[in-house]
DSSP file (Angstrom, degrees, kcal/mol; ACC not computed):
  #  RESIDUE AA STRUCTURE BP1 BP2  ACC     N-H-->O    O-->H-N    N-H-->O    O-->H-N    TCO  KAPPA ALPHA  PHI   PSI    X-CA   Y-CA   Z-CA
    1    1 A M              0   0    0      0, 0.0     3,-0.3     0, 0.0    36,-0.0   0.000 360.0 360.0 360.0 115.3   54.5  -35.2   21.7
    2    2 A D        +     0   0    0      1,-0.3     2,-0.6     2,-0.1     0, 0.0   0.970 360.0  17.1 -70.5 -55.3   54.6  -39.0   22.1
    3    3 A N     >  +     0   0    0      1,-0.2     4,-1.6     2,-0.0    -1,-0.3  -0.832  61.5 179.9-126.4  95.7   55.1  -39.5   25.8
    4    4 A I  H  > S+     0   0    0     -2,-0.6     4,-2.7    -3,-0.3     5,-0.2   0.828  80.9  60.0 -65.1 -34.6   54.4  -36.3   27.8
    5    5 A K  H  > S+     0   0    0      1,-0.2     4,-2.5     2,-0.2    -1,-0.2   0.918 105.3  49.4 -61.7 -43.0   55.3  -38.0   31.1
    6    6 A E  H  > S+     0   0    0     -3,-0.3     4,-2.2     2,-0.2    -1,-0.2   0.905 111.8  48.6 -61.7 -41.8   58.9  -38.7   29.9
    7    7 A K  H  X S+     0   0    0     -4,-1.6     4,-2.6     2,-0.2    -2,-0.2   0.905 110.3  50.8 -67.3 -41.0   59.2  -35.1   28.7
    8    8 A I  H  X S+     0   0    0     -4,-2.7     4,-2.7     1,-0.2    -2,-0.2   0.934 111.6  48.1 -60.5 -45.1   58.0  -33.7   32.0
    9    9 A D  H  X S+     0   0    0     -4,-2.5     4,-2.4     1,-0.2    -2,-0.2   0.884 110.8  51.8 -61.0 -39.0   60.5  -36.0   33.9
   10   10 A E  H  X S+     0   0    0     -4,-2.2     4,-2.0     2,-0.2    -2,-0.2   0.918 111.7  46.1 -63.0 -44.8   63.2  -34.8   31.5
   11   11 A I  H  X S+     0   0    0     -4,-2.6     4,-2.6     2,-0.2    -2,-0.2   0.906 110.9  52.6 -66.3 -41.8   62.3  -31.1   32.2
   12   12 A V  H  X S+     0   0    0     -4,-2.7     4,-2.2     1,-0.2    -2,-0.2   0.929 109.3  49.7 -60.0 -45.5   62.2  -31.7   36.0
   13   13 A N  H  X S+     0   0    0     -4,-2.4     4,-2.1     1,-0.2     5,-0.2   0.891 110.9  49.4 -62.2 -39.0   65.6  -33.3   35.9
   14   14 A K  H  X S+     0   0    0     -4,-2.0     4,-2.3     1,-0.2     8,-0.4   0.910 110.1  51.1 -65.7 -40.8   67.0  -30.3   33.9
   15   15 A V  H  < S+     0   0    0     -4,-2.6    -2,-0.2     1,-0.2    -1,-0.2   0.902 116.0  41.6 -62.5 -39.4   65.5  -27.9   36.4
   16   16 A K  H  < S+     0   0    0     -4,-2.2    -1,-0.2    -5,-0.2    -2,-0.2   0.812 127.0  29.5 -76.5 -30.7   67.1  -29.8   39.3
   17   17 A N  H  < S+     0   0    0     -4,-2.1     2,-0.6    -5,-0.2    -2,-0.2   0.576 108.9  64.0-111.9 -11.5   70.5  -30.4   37.8
   18   18 A D     X  -     0   0    0     -4,-2.3     4,-3.0    -5,-0.2     5,-0.2  -0.899  57.0-168.3-121.0 102.4   71.2  -27.5   35.4
   19   19 A K  H  > S+     0   0    0     -2,-0.6     4,-2.1     1,-0.2     5,-0.2   0.851  89.1  51.7 -60.0 -36.5   71.4  -24.2   37.2
   20   20 A D  H  > S+     0   0    0      2,-0.2     4,-2.3     1,-0.2    -1,-0.2   0.922 113.0  44.1 -65.5 -44.7   71.3  -22.2   33.9
   21   21 A F  H  > S+     0   0    0      2,-0.2     4,-3.0     1,-0.2    -2,-0.2   0.899 110.8  55.0 -68.5 -38.9   68.2  -24.0   32.8
   22   22 A A  H  X S+     0   0    0     -4,-3.0     4,-2.3    -8,-0.4    -1,-0.2   0.905 109.6  47.6 -58.3 -41.9   66.6  -23.7   36.2
   23   23 A S  H  X S+     0   0    0     -4,-2.1     4,-2.3    -5,-0.2    -1,-0.2   0.919 112.4  48.7 -65.2 -44.0   67.1  -19.9   36.0
   24   24 A K  H  X S+     0   0    0     -4,-2.3     4,-2.9     1,-0.2     8,-0.3   0.900 111.2  50.5 -61.1 -40.8   65.7  -19.9   32.5
   25   25 A F  H  < S+     0   0    0     -4,-3.0    -2,-0.2     1,-0.2    -1,-0.2   0.888 110.4  49.9 -65.0 -39.8   62.7  -21.9   33.7
   26   26 A Q  H  < S+     0   0    0     -4,-2.3    -1,-0.2    -5,-0.2    -2,-0.2   0.896 116.6  40.9 -66.0 -39.9   62.1  -19.5   36.6
   27   27 A K  H  < S+     0   0    0     -4,-2.3    -2,-0.2     1,-0.2    -1,-0.2   0.894 139.9   2.1 -75.6 -42.0   62.3  -16.4   34.3
   28   28 A D     X  +     0   0    0     -4,-2.9     4,-2.2    -5,-0.2    -1,-0.2  -0.598  64.4 176.5-150.0  79.5   60.3  -17.8   31.4
   29   29 A P  H  > S+     0   0    0      0, 0.0     4,-2.5     0, 0.0     5,-0.2   0.816  80.0  57.1 -61.6 -32.2   59.0  -21.3   31.9
   30   30 A V  H  > S+     0   0    0      2,-0.2     4,-2.5     1,-0.2     5,-0.2   0.952 110.5  42.5 -63.4 -49.5   57.1  -21.4   28.6
   31   31 A K  H  > S+     0   0    0      2,-0.2     4,-2.0     1,-0.2    -1,-0.2   0.885 113.4  53.4 -64.6 -38.5   60.1  -20.7   26.6
   32   32 A A  H  X S+     0   0    0     -4,-2.2     4,-1.3    -8,-0.3    -2,-0.2   0.935 111.0  46.0 -62.2 -46.3   62.3  -23.1   28.7
   33   33 A V  H  X S+     0   0    0     -4,-2.5     4,-2.7     1,-0.2     3,-0.4   0.917 110.6  53.1 -63.6 -42.9   59.8  -25.9   28.1
   34   34 A E  H  X>S+     0   0    0     -4,-2.5     4,-2.4     1,-0.2     5,-0.8   0.871 104.3  57.0 -61.0 -35.0   59.6  -25.2   24.4
   35   35 A S  H  <5S+     0   0    0     -4,-2.0    -1,-0.2     2,-0.2    -2,-0.2   0.868 111.7  41.4 -64.1 -35.2   63.3  -25.4   24.2
   36   36 A V  H  <5S+     0   0    0     -4,-1.3    -2,-0.2    -3,-0.4    -1,-0.2   0.895 116.9  47.4 -77.7 -42.0   63.3  -28.9   25.6
   37   37 A L  H  <5S-     0   0    0     -4,-2.7    -2,-0.2     2,-0.2    -3,-0.2   0.795  99.3-138.2 -70.4 -27.6   60.3  -30.1   23.6
   38   38 A G  T  <5 +     0   0    0     -4,-2.4     2,-0.3     1,-0.3    -3,-0.2   0.704  68.0  97.5  77.4  18.5   61.7  -28.6   20.4
   39   39 A V  S   <S-     0   0    0     -5,-0.8     2,-0.8     2,-0.0    -1,-0.3  -0.963  70.4-131.5-137.0 154.6   58.4  -27.2   19.3
   40   40 A D        +     0   0    0     -2,-0.3     3,-0.1    -3,-0.1    -9,-0.0  -0.895  38.3 170.5-107.9 103.3   56.7  -23.9   19.5
   41   41 A L        -     0   0    0     -2,-0.8     5,-0.1     1,-0.1    -7,-0.1  -0.708  45.0 -80.0-107.4 159.7   53.2  -24.5   20.8
   42   42 A P    >>  -     0   0    0      0, 0.0     4,-1.7     0, 0.0     3,-1.3  -0.322  44.5-117.6 -56.1 141.9   50.6  -21.9   22.0
   43   43 A D  H 3> S+     0   0    0      1,-0.3     4,-2.2     2,-0.2    -2,-0.0   0.831 112.6  58.8 -54.2 -36.4   51.3  -20.8   25.5
   44   44 A D  H 3> S+     0   0    0      1,-0.2     4,-0.6     2,-0.2    -1,-0.3   0.834 106.8  48.1 -67.1 -29.0   48.1  -22.2   26.9
   45   45 A Q  H <> S+     0   0    0     -3,-1.3     4,-0.6     1,-0.2     3,-0.5   0.877 113.4  46.4 -75.7 -37.2   49.1  -25.7   25.7
   46   46 A I  H >X S+     0   0    0     -4,-1.7     4,-2.6     1,-0.2     3,-0.6   0.793  97.2  74.5 -71.8 -29.8   52.5  -25.4   27.2
   47   47 A K  H 3X S+     0   0    0     -4,-2.2     4,-2.8     1,-0.3    -1,-0.2   0.842  91.1  55.6 -56.2 -36.0   51.1  -24.1   30.5
   48   48 A N  H 3X S+     0   0    0     -4,-0.6     4,-1.9    -3,-0.5    -1,-0.3   0.893 110.0  45.6 -64.2 -39.0   49.8  -27.5   31.5
   49   49 A V  H <X S+     0   0    0     -4,-0.6     4,-2.5    -3,-0.6    -2,-0.2   0.923 112.4  51.1 -68.6 -43.3   53.3  -28.9   31.1
   50   50 A V  H  X S+     0   0    0     -4,-2.6     4,-2.7     1,-0.2    -2,-0.2   0.933 110.8  48.8 -58.7 -47.7   54.8  -26.0   33.0
   51   51 A D  H  X S+     0   0    0     -4,-2.8     4,-2.4     1,-0.2    -1,-0.2   0.889 110.5  50.8 -60.8 -40.0   52.3  -26.5   35.8
   52   52 A A  H  X S+     0   0    0     -4,-1.9     4,-2.5     2,-0.2    -1,-0.2   0.902 111.4  48.1 -64.6 -40.9   53.1  -30.3   35.9
   53   53 A V  H  X S+     0   0    0     -4,-2.5     4,-2.7     2,-0.2     5,-0.2   0.936 111.8  49.1 -64.9 -45.6   56.9  -29.6   36.1
   54   54 A K  H  X S+     0   0    0     -4,-2.7     4,-2.5     1,-0.2    -2,-0.2   0.924 112.7  48.3 -60.3 -44.3   56.4  -27.0   38.9
   55   55 A T  H  X S+     0   0    0     -4,-2.4     4,-2.7    -5,-0.2    -1,-0.2   0.938 112.9  47.1 -60.8 -47.7   54.2  -29.4   40.9
   56   56 A K  H  X S+     0   0    0     -4,-2.5     4,-2.9     2,-0.2     5,-0.2   0.906 112.1  49.6 -64.7 -42.0   56.7  -32.3   40.5
   57   57 A V  H  X S+     0   0    0     -4,-2.7     4,-2.7     1,-0.2    -1,-0.2   0.934 113.6  46.8 -60.4 -46.4   59.7  -30.1   41.4
   58   58 A N  H  X S+     0   0    0     -4,-2.5     4,-2.3    -5,-0.2    -2,-0.2   0.901 113.6  47.3 -65.6 -40.0   57.8  -28.9   44.5
   59   59 A V  H  X S+     0   0    0     -4,-2.7     4,-2.5     2,-0.2    -2,-0.2   0.934 113.5  48.3 -64.2 -47.1   56.7  -32.4   45.5
   60   60 A D  H  X S+     0   0    0     -4,-2.9     4,-2.2     1,-0.2    -2,-0.2   0.902 112.6  48.7 -61.1 -42.0   60.2  -33.8   45.0
   61   61 A N  H  X S+     0   0    0     -4,-2.7     4,-2.3    -5,-0.2    -1,-0.2   0.905 111.0  49.8 -65.5 -40.9   61.7  -30.9   47.1
   62   62 A A  H  X S+     0   0    0     -4,-2.3     4,-2.7     2,-0.2    -2,-0.2   0.901 109.9  51.9 -64.0 -39.8   59.2  -31.4   49.8
   63   63 A G  H  X S+     0   0    0     -4,-2.5     4,-2.4     2,-0.2    -2,-0.2   0.918 110.2  47.8 -61.9 -44.3   60.0  -35.1   49.9
   64   64 A S  H  X S+     0   0    0     -4,-2.2     4,-2.0     2,-0.2    -1,-0.2   0.896 112.1  50.2 -63.4 -41.0   63.8  -34.4   50.2
   65   65 A F  H  X S+     0   0    0     -4,-2.3     4,-1.9     2,-0.2    -2,-0.2   0.928 111.7  47.5 -64.0 -45.4   63.1  -31.9   53.0
   66   66 A L  H  X S+     0   0    0     -4,-2.7     4,-2.5     1,-0.2    -2,-0.2   0.894 109.3  53.3 -65.4 -39.1   60.9  -34.4   54.9
   67   67 A K  H  X S+     0   0    0     -4,-2.4     4,-1.8     1,-0.2    -1,-0.2   0.920 108.1  51.8 -60.5 -42.1   63.5  -37.2   54.5
   68   68 A G  H  < S+     0   0    0     -4,-2.0    -1,-0.2     1,-0.2    -2,-0.2   0.880 110.4  48.0 -61.8 -38.9   66.1  -34.9   55.9
   69   69 A L  H >< S+     0   0    0     -4,-1.9     3,-1.0     1,-0.2    -1,-0.2   0.894 111.8  49.2 -69.2 -38.9   63.9  -34.1   58.9
   70   70 A L  H 3< S+     0   0    0     -4,-2.5    -2,-0.2     1,-0.2    -1,-0.2   0.777 107.2  55.5 -71.7 -24.8   63.2  -37.8   59.5
   71   71 A N  T 3<        0   0    0     -4,-1.8    -1,-0.2     1,-0.2    -2,-0.2   0.410 360.0 360.0 -88.3   3.2   66.8  -38.8   59.4
   72   72 A K    <         0   0    0     -3,-1.0    -1,-0.2    -4,-0.2    -2,-0.1   0.463 360.0 360.0 -83.8 360.0   67.9  -36.3   62.1
């Protein structure tokens, strides 16, 4: 994987914008990430990517929530 940050951003965008993929990610994040990466890696290696995606999605969601509160 050449640029892991780009892949993480790609996965985050898919989670946010593709309901089917978001559901797949929620049910089996390792398989969902592997489907985007196009490789079958050991689960422990993919887990770091999964954790990064979950963190970024949560941070982005919190940011959106806070913006909404501040704009009221």
